C-alpha angles and dihedrals in degrees: 000000000000134000107212119210129180131334114268097188147339130231141177095283105027148314140299114222134186114243144171123227101230099213097052103019090233116155116233142169116238120202113205117194122190109235094212092054093047093049093042092055091044091238101136091115090050092053092046091050091050091052092047092051093048090049091051092052088068127201112335101337093172143349088246100055136062124233136206116251101162138006131182142143138216133192095292109017145048114217 
């Protein structure tokens, strides 16, 4: 459902890429975190806390914050 473009940044667990949501054409940033790295650094609680905070911010809380629109995982990655 997404067309992924170039990398926007890299972090400790993965990469943030620019993407387009194919059905609406909306531009988004997708954060991909490698499950093995997250588990290896014992950071599962950190990732869960980040997701919970982004969910609580709701839809467009401010021009200065990001918000969570979608989240999912596959065999190797958290998105």
